[in-house]
N, C-alpha and C positions, 0 to 999 in steps of 0.2 A: 610430444604430449597429445593424448587423445582428448579432444574437446567435446565429444558427444554431439557432433553436428548431424542432424537428421537428413535423410534424403527427401528434401522438402517437396519437390514438385510431384513426384509419383505418389508419395504417401498422402499428400493433400488431396489429389484428385481421387485416389482410391477411397479416402475417408469421406469425401463429399458424396461420391456415388453410393457408398454403403449407407451413409446417413439418410439418404433420400428414401431408403426402404427400411428404416428403423423398426424393430419388432415391438410387440406389445409388452415385452419384458420391462419391469420397472427401470427407470433411468438411474444409473449410478451417478455419484458426484465425486469428482476429484477437485479439492478445494486447496489452492496453493496461495499462501501469503508470504510475501517477501519483505523483510523488515527494513524500513527507511529507504525503500527503492522509489526513486522519483522517475518521471517519464523521460529519463535520459538513456534510452536504449534505441537500437537500430530502427525498430518499427515505428518509433515516435519521431523519426527524422534525424537522429543523431548517429551519423555513420562513423563517428570516432570510437564508439563503444561497441564491442563485439558481443552480441547476444543472439546467436542464430536460433536457439531453441525457443526463446520467448517470441522472437520474430516469427517463427514458424506458426506458433499458436495464434498470434495476431492475424497472420495472413489466412489461416484456416477459418477462424471464427469472426466475431465482431469485436473491433477495437474501439473502445470508448475514449474519445479525445478530451472530454470534459467530465471527468469523474472526480468527485470531491469527498474527502473525509469529513466527519462531523467534529473531530477534535484532533489537532496535529501532534499528538503524543500517543505512545504505544497503547497503554492500558485503556484509556478512555475510548480510543478509536475502536479497539478490538471488542471491548464490552458493548459498544454501540452496534457494530455490524453483526455480532454473534447473537445479540438479543433482539435486534430489530427496533430498538428504542434509542432516543437521542440522549447525549450526555447529561443535559439538564433534567431530563425525565428520570434518568437513573441516579442522578446526583453523584456521578463518578467522573471527576475531572482531574484525577491525579493517578500516579502509578502505584499507589499504595493500597487501593481498595479492591479486593477480589469480587468480581461480579457474582460468583456463586454464593459467597458468604453474605453479601448485602441483599441479594435477591434469590434466596434459595428455591423459591417456587416458580420463578420465571423460566419458561421452557426455552433453553438455548437452541440455536439452529441444529447442531448435530444431535442434540437430545431428541428433537422432534423426529429425526430420521430413525434413530434407534427405537423409539416408541412405535414406529411404523414397520418394524421388522428388518431394518437395515443393519448390517455389520458396520460398526463405527470405530474409527481409529483416529487418534490425534497424535501427531508426531512433531517434535520441535516446538517452536514458539507460535502457538495459536493464541493462547492466553498469555498474559504477561507474567513476569517473575516478581516474587515478593520475598519474604524471609520466613524460614521455618522456625520451629520451636527453639532452635539453638542460634537464631539470628544469622543463619547462613543463607545465601541466595538460593532460592528454589523457584520453580515455576508453579503458578496457580494450577492445581489439578482440577479435573472435572470428571470425577468417577461416574457421575450420573449420565453424562453425555457419551462417554467413550468406553467401549469394551476393552480397547487396547490403547495404552499411552506409552510414549517413548520420548525422552527429553534430549539426552546427549550433551546439550549445552552445559558447560562447566566441567566436562569430563575429558577435555582435550589432553592427549598424552604429551609428555615433555618435549618430544621431538617436534610436535606441532606448534610449540611456542618458541622454538629456536629459529634463528635466521637473521638476516640483515634487517635493520629497522631502527627507529628512534622515536622519541617524543617530539611533538611539534611545538613550535613557538618557544616560550621560556620554560616549558615543562610544567606550568601550573595547572593545565587542563589535563587531568589524569587520563581521560578517555581518548584524547587527541594524539594517537600514536599509531604507527604501522609496523608490520612485520611481514617480510617476504619469507615465508616459513618453509622449513624442511618437512619432509615426510609425506607429501602428496595429499590428495583429497581426503582420504579417510583418516588422516591425522587431525582433521578439523571437524568440529561439531556438525556442520552442514553436510560434509561428506558422509558422516555416520548416519545422519538423518535420512539422506538419500538412499543409502544402502538398506536401511530398515524399511523405507517406503517401497523399495523394489521387492524386498522379501514379503512384505505384507500384501502387496498387489499380486505377487505370484501365487500366494497361498489362498487368496480370497477373491480372485477375479471372477469366479463362477457363481458368486452370490451377490444380491443387491448390496451395495456398499456406499458409505459416505466416508471418504478418506481425506483427512485434513493434514496438510504438510506445511509447517511453518519454518521457513528458512531464515536464518538470522542475518547473514550478510546481505547488503553492504553496511549494516549497522556497525558502529564503532565498538571496540578498537578495530582498526582496519588490518585484519590478519587474514592472509590467504596464501596458498602454496606459491612459492616463488616463481613458478613458470607463468602464472597469470600476470605478474608484474612485468614480465618480459614483453607482453603485448603492448605496453604503454611506455615508450621511451620518454624520459622526463623532459627532454628538450622539445618534444612535440606536444606537450600538454598546453592547452589554451585556456587562459583565465578569462573571466567575464570582463567585457569592456562596457562600462556603464557611462551614460551621458553626464557630462560635467554640470549641466544645468538642471539636473533632477531636483525635485522638490525635497526640502529637508524632511527627515523622518518625524512623525509624530512621537510624542514622549513614550508612548506605550507600544509602538510598532514592533520593537524588539525588546529584549530583556533590558531591565534598568542597569544591568551590570555590563561593563565593557569587557567582553571576553576575548576578542580576537584582534585587537589593534596591534598586538605584539607579533602577529604573524608576518614574516617576511615573504617576499615573492617566492623564495625557495620553499618555505613552509606551505604556502598555498598550492604550489604545483605538486608537491609531494602528497598533500591531502587529497587533491583531486585525482591524482594518479592512483593512489591506494583505493579510493572509492570505486574507480572504474575497474581496477583489478579484482576487487571483491565482487563487483557486479558480474563480470565475466565468469568468475569462479562459481557463483550461485547459478548462473545460467547453465553451466555444465552439469550441475546437479539436477536441474530441471530436465535436461536432456536424458539423463539416466532413467528417470521416471517415465519419460515419453517412450523410451525403448520398450518398456514392458507394455505400454499401451499399444504400441505397434505389433509386438509379438503375439499378443492375444486378441488383436482386433477389437480393443475396448473402445475405440472411438465410435463404434456402431451404436453403443447404448450408454455412453458416459458423458455427462456434462462436465466440461473442464473449465474452471474459473481460476484465473491468476490475477493477483492484485498486489500492490504495495499497501501498507497500512496508513500512509499519509505522504505528504511531500517532504522536500528537503532542500535547503539552500546550499549551493556550492560557491559561495562568495558574493552572491547577489545581495546588494545593500550591506556589504561587509559582514555578512552572517554566514556561518559554517555549521548549521544545525537545522533543527525543525522548530516547532513551537511558535510559528507565526501564522496569521490568517491571510497573509499575502497569497497570491496564486501559487508561488513556489512551495509554500508550506501546506496549503490545503489540497492541491491537486495531486492525484496519484495515478499510476497506470492501472488499467482494468481491461481485461479481455476475456471473452467467453466463447467456447465452442458448444453448440447445442445440436445434437443429432437430429436430423430430419428437417431442419429449417433451411429453406431455400436461400435465405439471405446471408448465409455464412460466406465469409470472404470479403466482407465490407467493413467500413468504419463509419462512425457516427459522431456528429458534433452536438448531439442533444445532451443537455445537462442532466447528469444523474448523480445520485449520492450513494455512498457506501451503505447507508441505512436501507437502501432499496434492494440490497442483495438477498436478505432473508425472504421478503415476500416474493421475489423473483424465483428463487429456487423452490419455494413451497408451491408456487403456481405451476412451474414447469414440470414438477414431479407429481402433481395431483394430490398434494397433501393439504391439510387444513391446520392453520396456526391456532394455538391454544390461548393466545392473548392478542390484544390489539397491537398491530404493527404500525410504526410511525412512517415508514417509507411506503412505496408502492411498486408493484411489479413492473419490471422493465420489458416485459414481453412485447408491448407495442413497438418499442425501439428495436428489439432484437428481430422482430418480424419485418420491420421497415426502417432500416437505419437512417434513411433520409428524413424521417418524421421528426418534427419539432413539437414535442409534447408540452411545451411552455412550462417547464418545471424550473424551479430555482433550487440552489444548493446552499445549505446553511452550515457554517463552521464557527466554532467559538474557542476561546482560549483565555486562561487566567493570567493575570499579572499581579504577583504578590498574593496576599491572602484575601484581598477584598475586590480588586479590580477584575472585571470580565470584559473581554472584547467580543463583539458579535459581528459576523460577516454574512453577507448574502451575495451570491453570484448568479446572475441570469445569463442569457446567451451573449450579452455584450458587456455588461458593467459588473464591477465589484464595488459594494458599499460596505464600509466598516464603521462601527460605532463603538467607542470606548466608554463604558458605563451605561447604565440603564436609560439615561436621557441623552447620551452623547456629550455629557458635560466634560469629559476628559479628552475630547477630540473626535473628529469624523474624517473619513477618507472616501474618496470616490475616484474610480479609475475606469477609463474608457478603453476596453480591449481592442476595439476596432482601430484605434490610433496609437495605443500604448500597451503592447502585450507584456512589457516588463514591469508595468505598474510603477513607473518612475515619476509620473506627474499627477499629483493630487488635485482634483478638480472640485473639491468640496466647497471652496470659497469662490469659485468661478461663477459669475452671475448668468453666464450662458447655459449653465447646467443646473440652474436652480430647480426647474421642474423635474429634471431627471433625478436629482437628489431626493426630492419629495416622494417621487414614485418609488425609489429604491428603499427609502425609509419606511414607507408603508409595507413594502414587500418584506422587509426585515421583521417588522412587527407581526406580520402574518405568521412567520416562523417562530417567533418568540413573543407570544401574547402578553407576557408579563412585563415587557419593556415599557418605559414611559412614553408619553405622547411625543 
């Protein structure tokens, strides 16, 4: 099986040398989003997961170790980073509200590039899916932003649905299933999306472009070509080992419904194996796109950004999903290659937010936003990855129809408040001592002043919160 592993060393060095002499030609943007991808890939220190192409980009560019979404669910997160506004500003905190319909005059990120003469293409899952006029699943279109759109998801041929697999647990969770599928890469939606991205890049590489590629895996259901499952023998899958003395969960930390208690150890291992197989599959699709970048020397004048849309739990706190404001739910992978910057090839521990992506790309490409953006450009960090720009990251999530949880993360602590006054619980975690967020320090008198400071910081991000 060909995994599309790039010739990393020589190509990186060549790219860096060429980038140092980047021309005055407008910078292109290749914008890659990967659904439900958490920072469980090689370049983030997990050598169990095979991701050579994403690792290559991280080694070429700047890898952000503390990048956070604004809402740990697909549509609110994407609406936020594509508009440059926060979920509470947009009033989009569910998967059912299309950004373009609710805010028709808000200039989305790719739309701004189109208005400035760029060819724009949106492929796969950049925006979220909703229902069409016949109540069938479809993806939110954005004809204003994109000259060319391609979806593929939902058009998988029959052979791509066949193969060994099963539903996990007692079968009550419809999406919790895996298939080691027949038919190879292009019998899957992501394989078709990658093929279309290759075609579009080949045909439009000689003009200024903003090309967005939204790859769907490792989002459930966990279906990937069977050869990718072979990389992960089930008896080698390691489950999370959590401390027995961890603090009991707050009432709203997870869903009020007990979803996963019926998962056996076998179910858990199969879940994690399938997630990893899908991650390696999607990495191979990234490699196909990078081959075109290499062939046409597009690294010279193309910003490449790759990100997940939020975090994901793989058994931490007994949870196998997203929708939490824990570190696992809020933190996602983010890496950027910027031609001509001498700092490329570094990593940074500076805190950044996904809402910062819009102003960053506008700044780097010399454009001017047409509405007030809620984030700020990451240029200072890209130029000096060791810089601590004293930024905090804000993430929120709903519980039921009325409860909202608010979280703030600075360089050391995470503080969570349930309800506008914290009346439904508070949480405080010290990442210097507790990276897994297992010990809630909110009632610890030694951290009283820290909690007050973090509560003030939270209110600075959400001014409507109570005192």
